[in-house]
FILUM-412551 format. One record per residue (C-alpha): residue number from 0; residue in one letter; x, y, z. Coordinates in nm, 3 decimals, decimal comma, always signed. Each point is the difference from the previous one (the first is absolute). Layout:
<markes>
     k   r         u         v         w
   NUM   A         X         Y         Z
...
</markes>
This chain:
<markes>
     k   r         u         v         w
     0   M    +0,000    +0,000    +0,000
     1   K    +0,143    +0,336    -0,106
     2   Q    +0,070    +0,237    +0,290
     3   N    -0,175    +0,335    -0,001
     4   F    +0,231    +0,287    -0,085
     5   Q    +0,046    +0,256    +0,276
     6   I    +0,141    +0,352    -0,030
     7   A    +0,074    +0,196    +0,319
     8   I    +0,054    +0,376    -0,009
     9   D    +0,106    +0,167    +0,324
    10   G    +0,109    +0,350    +0,087
    11   P    -0,078    +0,314    +0,200
    12   A    -0,310    +0,219    -0,029
    13   S    -0,061    +0,171    -0,337
    14   A    +0,285    -0,177    -0,177
    15   G    -0,246    -0,093    -0,274
    16   K    -0,064    -0,361    +0,104
    17   S    -0,375    -0,011    -0,055
    18   T    +0,005    +0,196    -0,326
    19   I    +0,275    -0,217    -0,148
    20   A    -0,145    -0,325    +0,132
    21   K    -0,345    +0,068    -0,149
    22   I    +0,140    +0,078    -0,343
    23   I    +0,220    -0,309    -0,005
    24   A    -0,285    -0,218    +0,126
    25   A    -0,216    +0,119    -0,289
    26   K    +0,279    -0,064    -0,252
    27   L    +0,064    -0,352    +0,126
    28   K    -0,366    -0,073    +0,081
    29   Y    +0,090    -0,070    +0,364
    30   V    -0,212    +0,074    +0,306
    31   Y    +0,112    +0,312    +0,188
    32   V    -0,018    +0,001    +0,382
    33   D    +0,035    +0,339    +0,171
    34   T    +0,105    -0,104    +0,351
    35   G    +0,036    +0,359    +0,115
    36   A    -0,368    +0,057    -0,074
    37   M    -0,083    -0,298    +0,221
    38   Y    +0,180    +0,156    +0,300
    39   R    -0,163    +0,333    -0,076
    40   A    -0,341    -0,169    -0,004
    41   I    +0,059    -0,147    +0,346
    42   T    +0,109    +0,342    +0,123
    43   L    -0,320    +0,150    -0,139
    44   A    -0,205    -0,276    +0,161
    45   A    +0,153    +0,091    +0,337
    46   K    -0,081    +0,368    -0,056
    47   R    -0,361    -0,076    -0,089
    48   A    -0,035    -0,222    +0,305
    49   G    +0,128    +0,280    +0,223
    50   I    +0,302    -0,205    +0,106
    51   P    +0,318    +0,197    +0,083
    52   Y    +0,286    -0,105    -0,230
    53   Q    +0,208    -0,086    +0,308
    54   E    -0,244    -0,273    +0,107
    55   E    +0,150    -0,308    -0,163
    56   K    -0,229    -0,250    +0,175
    57   E    -0,321    +0,180    -0,104
    58   I    +0,121    +0,033    -0,358
    59   T    +0,089    -0,371    -0,001
    60   N    -0,354    -0,081    +0,108
    61   L    -0,128    +0,183    -0,309
    62   L    +0,189    -0,222    -0,245
    63   P    -0,239    -0,300    -0,022
    64   E    -0,289    +0,229    -0,097
    65   T    +0,200    +0,216    -0,242
    66   A    -0,024    -0,101    -0,365
    67   I    +0,228    +0,156    -0,262
    68   R    -0,025    -0,051    -0,372
    69   F    +0,121    +0,159    -0,323
    70   E    -0,168    +0,060    -0,334
    71   P    +0,170    +0,108    -0,322
    72   G    -0,054    +0,360    -0,096
    73   T    +0,122    +0,280    -0,224
    74   P    +0,217    +0,184    +0,081
    75   V    +0,021    -0,152    +0,349
    76   Q    -0,086    -0,333    +0,157
    77   H    -0,304    +0,023    +0,227
    78   V    +0,033    -0,097    +0,367
    79   F    -0,298    -0,119    +0,203
    80   L    -0,030    -0,022    +0,378
    81   N    -0,292    -0,220    +0,101
    82   N    -0,153    +0,051    -0,347
    83   E    +0,028    +0,381    +0,015
    84   E    +0,241    +0,167    -0,239
    85   V    +0,272    +0,188    +0,191
    86   T    +0,252    +0,056    -0,280
    87   D    +0,044    +0,372    +0,072
    88   E    -0,077    -0,004    +0,373
    89   I    +0,293    -0,230    +0,084
    90   R    +0,236    +0,257    -0,157
    91   S    -0,105    +0,281    +0,236
    92   T    +0,265    +0,182    +0,202
    93   E    -0,118    -0,154    +0,328
    94   I    +0,018    -0,356    -0,129
    95   T    +0,339    +0,065    -0,162
    96   K    +0,144    +0,130    +0,330
    97   N    -0,126    -0,295    +0,206
    98   V    +0,025    -0,302    -0,229
    99   S    +0,365    -0,066    +0,096
   100   L    -0,099    -0,045    +0,366
   101   V    -0,288    -0,235    -0,082
   102   A    +0,220    -0,192    -0,244
   103   S    +0,263    -0,048    +0,270
   104   Y    -0,229    -0,223    +0,210
   105   A    +0,098    -0,367    -0,026
   106   S    -0,361    -0,120    +0,007
   107   V    -0,101    +0,231    -0,284
   108   R    +0,300    -0,093    -0,212
   109   Q    -0,051    -0,374    +0,048
   110   N    -0,367    +0,023    -0,090
   111   L    +0,062    +0,194    -0,319
   112   V    +0,310    -0,200    -0,097
   113   N    -0,212    -0,315    +0,017
   114   R    -0,259    +0,162    -0,227
   115   Q    +0,272    +0,114    -0,242
   116   R    +0,160    -0,344    -0,019
   117   M    -0,336    -0,162    -0,072
   118   I    -0,044    +0,232    -0,297
   119   A    +0,355    -0,073    -0,123
   120   D    -0,050    -0,376    +0,025
   121   S    -0,285    +0,002    -0,249
   122   Q    +0,132    +0,205    -0,293
   123   N    +0,289    +0,188    -0,159
   124   I    +0,033    +0,323    +0,195
   125   I    +0,193    +0,320    +0,041
   126   M    -0,011    +0,133    +0,354
   127   D    +0,144    +0,320    +0,144
   128   G    +0,058    +0,116    +0,354
   129   R    +0,271    +0,030    +0,265
   130   D    +0,083    -0,363    +0,080
   131   I    -0,117    -0,203    -0,297
   132   G    +0,338    -0,140    -0,106
   133   T    +0,121    -0,049    +0,356
   134   T    -0,310    -0,133    +0,178
   135   V    -0,315    -0,046    -0,206
   136   L    +0,149    -0,166    -0,311
   137   P    +0,358    -0,096    +0,091
   138   N    +0,013    -0,243    -0,296
   139   A    -0,120    +0,246    -0,263
   140   Q    +0,177    -0,054    -0,331
   141   V    +0,054    +0,374    -0,046
   142   K    +0,066    +0,250    +0,279
   143   I    +0,034    +0,374    -0,063
   144   F    +0,093    +0,267    +0,255
   145   L    -0,129    +0,332    -0,134
   146   V    +0,142    +0,327    +0,136
   147   A    +0,000    +0,375    -0,079
   148   S    +0,126    +0,313    +0,173
   149   V    -0,214    +0,147    +0,280
   150   L    -0,043    +0,324    -0,197
   151   E    -0,126    -0,178    -0,310
   152   R    -0,236    -0,218    +0,202
   153   A    -0,142    +0,310    +0,175
   154   Q    -0,051    +0,170    -0,336
   155   R    -0,187    -0,304    -0,130
   156   R    -0,224    -0,008    +0,308
   157   L    -0,068    +0,373    -0,036
   158   K    -0,117    -0,045    -0,359
   159   E    -0,224    -0,288    +0,104
   160   N    -0,155    +0,205    +0,282
   161   I    -0,059    +0,301    -0,224
   162   A    -0,169    -0,224    -0,257
   163   K    -0,231    -0,129    +0,275
   164   G    -0,076    +0,352    +0,125
   165   M    +0,194    -0,053    +0,324
   166   T    +0,198    +0,288    +0,149
   167   S    +0,361    -0,065    +0,098
   168   D    +0,345    +0,155    -0,033
   169   L    +0,331    -0,145    -0,114
   170   K    +0,195    +0,047    +0,326
   171   T    -0,266    -0,171    +0,206
   172   L    -0,017    -0,289    -0,244
   173   Q    +0,379    -0,039    +0,011
   174   A    -0,008    -0,013    +0,379
   175   D    -0,289    -0,250    -0,006
   176   I    +0,185    -0,226    -0,246
   177   E    +0,322    +0,010    +0,203
   178   A    -0,198    -0,088    +0,315
   179   R    -0,175    -0,284    -0,185
   180   D    +0,335    -0,132    -0,126
   181   Y    +0,136    -0,005    +0,354
   182   K    -0,304    -0,177    +0,141
   183   D    -0,007    -0,259    -0,276
   184   S    +0,372    -0,080    +0,016
   185   H    +0,019    -0,011    +0,381
   186   R    -0,310    -0,197    +0,094
   187   K    +0,065    -0,329    +0,180
   188   I    -0,226    -0,212    -0,221
   189   S    +0,101    -0,032    -0,367
   190   P    +0,186    +0,331    -0,038
   191   L    +0,055    +0,157    -0,341
   192   V    +0,330    -0,143    -0,126
   193   Q    +0,128    -0,110    -0,337
   194   A    -0,006    -0,378    -0,038
   195   K    +0,344    -0,144    -0,069
   196   D    -0,112    -0,131    -0,339
   197   A    -0,201    +0,311    -0,098
   198   I    +0,110    +0,224    -0,287
   199   L    +0,026    +0,370    +0,088
   200   V    -0,177    +0,234    -0,242
   201   D    +0,029    +0,377    +0,060
   202   T    -0,288    +0,192    -0,160
   203   T    +0,137    +0,347    +0,073
   204   G    -0,014    +0,208    -0,318
   205   K    -0,146    -0,287    -0,205
   206   S    -0,333    -0,008    -0,178
   207   I    -0,256    -0,267    +0,082
   208   E    +0,052    -0,151    -0,345
   209   V    +0,375    -0,036    +0,050
   210   V    -0,042    -0,170    +0,338
   211   V    -0,270    -0,233    -0,134
   212   D    +0,226    -0,106    -0,287
   213   E    +0,295    -0,050    +0,235
   214   I    -0,191    -0,224    +0,238
   215   T    -0,181    -0,185    -0,279
   216   D    +0,338    -0,089    -0,150
   217   I    +0,108    -0,141    +0,338
   218   I    -0,317    -0,209    +0,021
   219   R    +0,029    -0,132    -0,356
   220   K    +0,348    -0,133    +0,073
   221   K    -0,135    -0,195    +0,299
   222   Q    -0,303    -0,154    -0,168
</markes>
C-alpha cells in the first residue's frame, strides 16, 4: 500500500506559511490543513465561553465539545467552529495576542495534534504550523522551515489588516510579532524550532510566485 505523501511547513508568524501552503496544495491537489487556525478556533471558543486564557483546565474541558472543520474557498479557506464560520473572527487582534498562550497548553496541543494526525493518515496533505515537522508529522517526506525578517512580516500583516478594515500601525505589529516569536520559540511544549532535516527557505524580498516555485521544486525531487 502506497504511503500518503506529507509536506510539513513550519515557521514564525506571517512568514507566508499559509499562503504558500494553500497555493502548493491546489497545484498538487493535496489537502491543506491550517493548524494555526485550529489553535485560533480553540482560543475563540474560550473567549466565547467567558473563560480566561490563563485557565488551562477550563479550556481543556471545552475540547470534547469543540468541533473544527475547513471548507475550500476563494480566496481563503473557510474555518468553522461548531458549524459557525469564524474565518475572519479568529484573525482578530485579541485572538492573535492570546493564541500563543492557549497553544502552549499540553492538553490543547495533544488534542489538536491527534486530530491533525488523523487527517494526515487518510490522504496526501500539506500542513503548516509551528511544530509540524518536529512533532505532528516527524516522518513527513518534505519539511520546510519558512522565515522572513520581522520588518517584512509586520508589513505583510499591516497590509492584511488594512484590507480587512482593521486599524493598526507598523511599530505595534513589529512588537507583537517579536513577542509572538519569543513565546513560540520558548514554550515548554513543542517550541518553534527548525527540524534537523527541514530545508530553510527565506521569503524576505521574494514574491509569492518565486517562493512557491522554489518549494515546489523541492517537493518534486522528493516524490
